[in-house]
C-alpha positions in Angstrom: 58.6 34.9 18.9 55.8 35.2 21.1 52.9 32.9 20.5 50.6 35.9 20.6 52.3 38.0 18.3 50.3 39.3 15.3 52.1 37.2 12.9 50.8 34.0 14.9 47.3 35.3 15.0 45.7 34.3 11.2 47.1 30.7 12.0 45.4 30.3 15.4 42.5 31.8 14.1 42.6 29.0 11.2 43.3 26.2 13.9 39.8 27.5 16.0 37.9 27.4 13.0 38.9 24.0 11.9 38.4 22.6 15.6 34.6 24.1 15.0 34.2 22.4 11.8 35.5 19.3 13.3 32.7 19.7 16.2 30.1 20.4 13.7 31.2 17.5 11.2 31.3 15.2 14.1 28.0 16.1 15.2 26.5 15.8 11.8 28.2 12.3 11.5 26.9 11.2 15.0 23.4 12.1 13.8 23.4 10.7 10.4 24.9 7.3 11.8 22.1 7.5 14.1 19.6 7.4 11.5 21.1 4.8 9.4 21.4 2.6 12.6 17.5 3.6 12.9 16.3 3.3 9.7 13.3 1.2 9.5 9.5 1.2 8.8 8.7 2.3 12.0 4.7 2.6 11.6 4.9 -0.9 11.2 6.7 -1.9 14.1 3.6 -2.8 16.7 1.5 -4.5 14.0 4.6 -6.8 13.3 4.6 -7.7 17.0 1.0 -8.6 16.8 1.5 -10.7 13.7 4.3 -12.4 15.2 2.6 -13.4 18.3 -0.2 -14.9 16.1 2.3 -16.7 14.2 3.7 -18.1 17.5 0.0 -19.1 18.5 -0.2 -21.1 15.2 -2.8 -18.6 13.8 -0.4 -17.4 10.9 2.0 -19.0 8.5 5.7 -18.1 9.2 5.7 -15.9 5.9 2.8 -13.9 6.9 3.9 -11.7 10.1 7.2 -9.9 8.8 6.3 -6.4 7.5 9.4 -4.3 8.6 12.3 -3.5 6.1 15.2 -1.2 6.1 14.9 -0.3 2.4 12.6 2.4 2.4 11.3 3.0 -0.8 10.5 1.3 -4.2 13.4 3.6 -5.6 16.1 2.3 -3.1 14.9 -1.1 -3.1 15.2 -1.3 -7.0 18.7 -0.6 -6.7 19.2 -3.1 -3.8 17.6 -5.9 -5.7 20.3 -5.6 -8.4 22.9 -5.7 -5.7 21.4 -8.9 -4.4 21.0 -10.4 -7.6 24.3 -9.8 -8.9 25.9 -11.3 -5.8 23.6 -14.0 -5.0 22.5 -15.2 -8.3 25.3 -13.8 -11.0 22.7 -12.0 -13.1 21.4 -8.3 -13.4 17.9 -9.9 -13.8 16.1 -9.2 -10.4 13.1 -11.7 -10.9 14.2 -14.1 -8.1 14.6 -11.2 -5.8 11.5 -9.3 -6.4 9.4 -12.3 -6.1 10.5 -12.6 -2.3 8.5 -11.0 0.4 9.0 -7.3 1.1 11.4 -7.1 -1.9 8.9 -5.9 -4.9 9.8 -2.8 -6.2 7.5 -0.4 -9.0 10.8 0.7 -10.2 11.6 -1.9 -12.6 11.4 -2.5 -16.3 10.9 -5.6 -18.3 12.5 -6.9 -22.0 14.0 -9.9 -23.3 17.5 -11.1 -22.1 20.1 -12.5 -24.4 18.2 -15.9 -24.6 15.2 -14.3 -25.5 13.3 -14.4 -22.3 11.4 -11.9 -21.0 12.9 -10.8 -17.6 12.7 -8.0 -14.9 15.5 -5.7 -14.3 16.1 -2.3 -12.6 15.2 1.0 -13.9 18.2 2.7 -12.8 21.3 2.6 -14.8 23.6 -0.3 -13.3 26.7 1.4 -12.9 26.2 2.3 -9.0 24.4 -1.0 -8.1 27.4 -2.8 -9.6 30.0 -0.6 -7.4 28.0 -1.4 -4.3 27.9 -5.1 -5.0 31.6 -5.2 -4.6 31.6 -4.9 -0.8 28.5 -6.9 -0.7 30.3 -9.5 -2.5 33.2 -9.5 0.3 30.5 -9.7 3.1 28.8 -12.7 1.5 31.7 -14.5 0.6 33.3 -14.1 4.2 30.1 -14.6 6.0 27.8 -16.8 3.8 25.0 -14.4 4.9 22.6 -12.3 2.5 20.8 -9.4 2.6 17.6 -11.2 2.2 18.3 -13.1 5.8 20.1 -10.2 7.2 18.6 -7.0 5.9 19.4 -4.7 8.7 22.9 -5.7 9.7 24.2 -6.2 6.2 22.2 -3.2 4.5 23.1 -0.6 7.4 26.5 -1.5 7.1 26.7 -0.9 3.4 25.0 2.3 3.9 27.6 3.5 6.3 30.3 2.2 3.9 28.7 3.8 0.6 26.9 6.8 2.0 28.3 8.0 5.2 31.8 8.0 4.8 31.6 9.7 1.6 29.5 12.2 3.0 32.1 13.0 5.9 34.5 13.5 3.2 32.1 15.8 1.4 31.6 17.8 4.6 35.4 18.2 4.9 35.8 19.3 1.4 33.0 22.1 1.8 35.0 23.2 4.8 38.3 23.3 3.1 36.5 25.5 0.1 34.8 27.8 2.7 38.3 28.2 4.4 39.9 29.2 1.3 37.2 31.3 -0.4 35.4 32.7 2.6 36.6 36.3 4.0 35.2 35.9 7.5 35.0 33.3 10.3 31.2 34.2 10.3 30.7 33.1 6.7 32.8 30.2 6.7 31.1 28.8 9.8 27.6 29.5 8.3 28.5 27.7 5.4 30.1 24.4 7.1 27.1 24.3 9.5 24.5 24.7 6.9 26.4 21.7 5.2 26.0 19.5 8.2 22.5 20.2 9.1 20.4 22.0 6.7 20.4 20.4 3.4 18.7 17.4 2.0 22.1 15.4 1.7 21.9 14.3 5.2 18.5 13.4 4.9 19.0 10.8 2.2 21.9 9.3 3.9 19.5 6.5 4.9 18.6 5.4 1.4 20.9 4.2 -1.5 20.3 6.7 -4.0 22.5 8.5 -6.8 22.0 12.0 -5.7 24.4 11.5 -2.6 27.3 10.3 -5.0 26.7 13.0 -7.6 27.0 15.7 -4.8 30.1 14.1 -3.2 31.9 13.9 -6.9 30.7 17.6 -7.4 32.4 19.0 -4.6 35.5 16.8 -4.8 36.0 17.9 -8.4 35.5 21.5 -7.3 38.3 20.9 -4.9 40.7 19.8 -7.5 39.5 22.7 -9.8 40.5 24.8 -7.3 44.0 23.1 -7.1 44.4 23.1 -10.8 43.1 26.8 -11.1 46.2 27.9 -8.8 48.6 25.5 -10.4 48.8 23.1 -7.7 47.7 20.1 -9.3 49.7 17.5 -11.2 48.5 14.8 -13.7 47.0 12.9 -11.1 44.7 15.5 -10.0 43.6 16.2 -13.5 42.8 12.7 -14.0 40.8 12.3 -10.6 39.3 15.4 -11.3 37.9 14.3 -14.9 36.9 10.9 -13.4 34.7 12.4 -10.6 33.1 15.0 -12.8 31.9 12.6 -15.3 31.1 10.0 -12.4 28.8 13.0 -11.2 27.2 12.8 -14.7 27.0 9.0 -14.5 24.8 9.6 -11.5 22.7 12.5 -12.2 22.3 12.7 -15.9 21.9 17.0 -15.9 25.2 16.9 -14.2 26.6 16.4 -17.9 26.5 20.2 -17.9 28.7 20.5 -14.9 31.0 18.0 -16.6 31.2 20.1 -19.5 31.9 23.4 -17.9 34.3 21.6 -15.4 36.0 20.4 -18.9 36.3 23.8 -20.4 37.9 25.1 -17.1 40.4 22.3 -16.9 41.2 23.0 -20.7 41.6 26.8 -20.3 44.2 26.3 -17.1 46.3 23.9 -18.9 44.9 22.2 -21.8 47.7 19.8 -22.3 47.1 18.2 -19.0 43.6 17.9 -19.6 43.9 16.1 -22.7 46.3 14.0 -21.2 44.8 13.5 -17.9 41.5 14.9 -17.4 39.5 13.2 -20.6 41.3 9.8 -19.9 39.7 9.9 -16.5 36.6 10.7 -17.9 36.8 7.9 -20.4 37.2 5.5 -17.5 33.6 6.5 -16.0 32.4 6.5 -19.6 33.4 2.8 -20.2 32.1 1.8 -17.1 28.8 3.4 -17.3 28.1 2.0 -20.9 29.6 -1.1 -20.2 27.6 -2.1 -17.2 24.6 -1.0 -19.2 25.3 -3.2 -22.0 26.3 -6.1 -19.7 22.8 -5.7 -17.9 20.7 -4.9 -20.9 22.4 -5.4 -24.1 22.0 -1.9 -24.9 24.4 0.9 -24.6 21.1 3.2 -23.6 20.1 3.2 -20.1 16.6 1.9 -19.2 14.8 5.4 -19.1 16.0 5.9 -22.6 13.6 2.7 -23.6 10.0 4.1 -23.2 8.4 4.9 -26.3 6.5 3.1 -28.9 7.4 -0.6 -29.4 10.7 0.1 -27.4 9.0 0.8 -24.3 10.5 -1.4 -21.4 8.0 0.1 -19.0 5.0 -1.4 -20.7 4.3 -4.6 -19.3 1.1 -6.2 -17.7 0.6 -4.6 -14.2 3.3 -1.8 -14.7 2.7 0.8 -12.3 4.0 3.1 -15.0 1.2 2.8 -17.3 -0.9 6.0 -17.3 -4.0 4.5 -16.1 -1.9 2.7 -13.0 0.0 5.8 -11.7 -1.1 7.2 -8.5 -1.2 10.6 -6.9 1.9 12.6 -7.3 3.2 10.5 -9.8 0.2 11.1 -12.5 2.1 14.3 -13.1 1.2 17.9 -13.2 -0.9 19.2 -16.0 -0.2 22.7 -15.7 3.4 23.3 -16.5 3.1 27.0 -14.9 2.0 25.5 -11.6 4.6 23.0 -11.9 7.2 25.4 -12.2 5.6 27.4 -9.3 5.7 24.4 -6.8 9.4 23.3 -8.2 10.6 27.1 -7.3 8.5 28.5 -4.4 5.7 26.0 -3.8 5.4 22.6 -1.8 8.3 21.0 -3.5 10.2 24.4 -3.9 13.9 24.5 -4.1 13.6 28.0 -2.7 10.8 27.4 -0.2 11.9 24.5 1.4 15.6 25.4 1.5 15.7 29.6 1.8 19.4 29.4 1.9 19.4 28.9 -1.9 17.7 32.3 -2.1 20.9 33.6 -0.7 23.0 31.5 -2.8 21.2 33.3 -5.8 22.0 36.5 -4.3 25.9 35.1 -3.6 25.9 34.1 -7.5 25.3 37.6 -8.3 27.8 39.2 -5.8 30.0 36.7 -6.9 30.3 37.6 -10.5 31.3 41.4 -9.6 34.7 42.7 -10.3 36.9 42.6 -7.1 36.0 39.0 -6.1 38.6 36.5 -6.5 38.8 34.8 -9.9 38.0 31.3 -9.2 35.0 32.4 -6.9 33.6 34.6 -10.1 34.2 31.3 -12.3 32.2 29.3 -9.7 29.4 31.9 -9.3 29.0 32.2 -13.2 29.1 28.5 -13.6 26.6 27.9 -10.9 24.2 30.5 -12.2 24.3 29.0 -15.6 23.6 25.0 -14.2 20.9 26.5 -12.2 18.8 28.1 -15.0 19.8 25.0 -16.9 18.9 22.2 -14.5 15.7 23.7 -13.4 14.5 24.7 -16.8 15.3 21.3 -17.8 13.1 19.6 -15.3 10.4 22.3 -15.5 10.3 21.6 -19.3 9.8 17.6 -19.0 6.7 16.3 -20.5 3.9 15.1 -18.0 4.7 11.9 -17.0 8.0 13.4 -15.5 6.5 16.1 -13.9 6.0 14.5 -10.8 8.8 16.3 -8.4 10.7 13.2 -8.1 7.9 11.0 -7.0 7.1 10.5 -3.5 10.1 12.4 -1.8 10.7 15.2 0.8 12.4 17.5 -1.5 13.3 18.4 -5.2 15.7 15.5 -5.2 16.8 15.8 -8.8 18.7 19.3 -8.0 20.4 17.9 -4.9 23.8 17.5 -6.7 24.0 21.3 -7.1 24.1 21.5 -3.3 27.9 22.2 -2.9 27.9 24.7 -5.7 25.3 26.6 -3.9 27.2 26.4 -0.6 30.0 28.0 -2.2 27.9 30.5 -3.9 26.6 31.6 -0.4 30.0 33.1 0.9 29.6 36.5 -1.1 26.0 37.0 0.1 27.0 36.1 3.7 29.7 38.7 3.7 27.3 41.3 2.9 24.6 40.3 5.3 27.2 40.0 8.2 27.7 43.4 8.2 24.0 44.4 9.4 22.2 42.8 12.6 18.8 42.3 10.2 21.3 40.8 7.8 22.3 38.3 10.4 19.0 37.7 11.3 17.7 36.6 7.8 20.7 34.3 7.6 19.8 32.7 10.8 16.1 32.2 9.9 17.3 30.7 6.3 19.4 28.3 8.3 16.4 27.2 10.6 13.8 26.8 8.0 16.4 24.8 5.9 17.1 22.3 8.6 13.6 22.0 9.5 12.8 20.8 6.1 15.7 18.6 5.9 14.9 17.2 9.6 11.2 16.9 9.0 11.5 13.1 7.4 13.0 11.7 10.4 13.3 8.2 9.6 12.2 8.1 5.8 13.2 10.7 3.0 10.8 9.1 0.9 7.6 11.1 2.0 6.1 14.4 1.1 7.5 17.8 2.3 6.3 19.6 5.4 4.9 22.0 3.0 3.2 19.6 1.3 1.7 18.2 4.0 0.7 21.5 5.5 -1.1 22.5 2.2 -3.0 19.2 2.2 -4.0 19.9 5.9 -5.2 23.6 5.2 -7.2 22.1 2.2 -5.2 23.8 -0.5 -4.3 20.2 -1.9 -5.9 17.2 -2.2 -4.0 14.1 -0.4 
């Protein structure tokens, strides 16, 4: 049979698409790795050089000149402090770490340890930091070097391992789902290009955070569910799907809703394997989550569940989280209506910063129509439910939690939904590609979404460009 015969054309087209996917992923990989290798408080570089010259001239002490650090926020420093403390001091208590210059964090809690002594701990659930401590322990044992002495080399190396590599796998799985669920080359390429350059996951690759592993776990679960749905997964596939769905929930609490829907889908496909393999996989994560929490705090409840009445771990002398000490955006938005506006289409808006998600909402509606592939219909319906539940959950939070995720370049609590929204783009793209104006709308949405993701070039812990624009226009107080 000739190589250019009609029978061979679909395979040739698929190979060409995968070539393009790989080019896009390679470009995104280089971009993200460059961000990690350059991550720094760049505004302090010149000042540090000046102070160092003064130190050399004997006009400053040795501990007074260093200002730079590769850990860009109190948020990720809180997790790094736990990682250091576990490996270097063998405890979840972070007192010895945060006492060191440039290592303090506001994201901490205080309670008595097992010996009855008051100690500080990260306010983040300890499972993720415990996992990151594993490779750091290997580095520390092999080299004898610490994050305190070599924060750039070791910190960046760990970020490449725990953020960059998983995100490359994430992009490959998005491409695989687009290949199987998309109907045209155009829609598939738009989805993969958007995954590479137009979402906030690549923005946060430079910081140790819980949203990225949650999103990676969601897309991996979705891929395994696709195989389960079509009868292509054995017990091992069910086991890892349950484990990953549960890990997404362990990283981002509202992903419990995703875990529940995914579990129902697994039970519907094959209830025996779901009971025998899926649930044991989830149980492994549950045991790790509650086990590490108990080891750290002698409590099964994570720190954020201890902030009421006399059981308030956030209430200690000098705590940033006391009402009178919170600053700026962390004071919370008094009006729930105003908060909802800015969460959806305002300065931290899910849809204003990433207009692609407006097309994803359209795709959810189109995806639920009859005539769509059954798996895509299920994903569209499930994603619509999750979107309403998650955004509604955060909009309904009390004043103390209505802070848009703090000083951050996007509404980060929704980031774990990113792979689901990308898949839901496909039905909308298939409709819009038929008209020139539709294609123009898509290109504009991709460009604006990529702008928002790229605005925080070095540090994701800054205000979004829309927020800064509103301050410049005088619509908001800085």
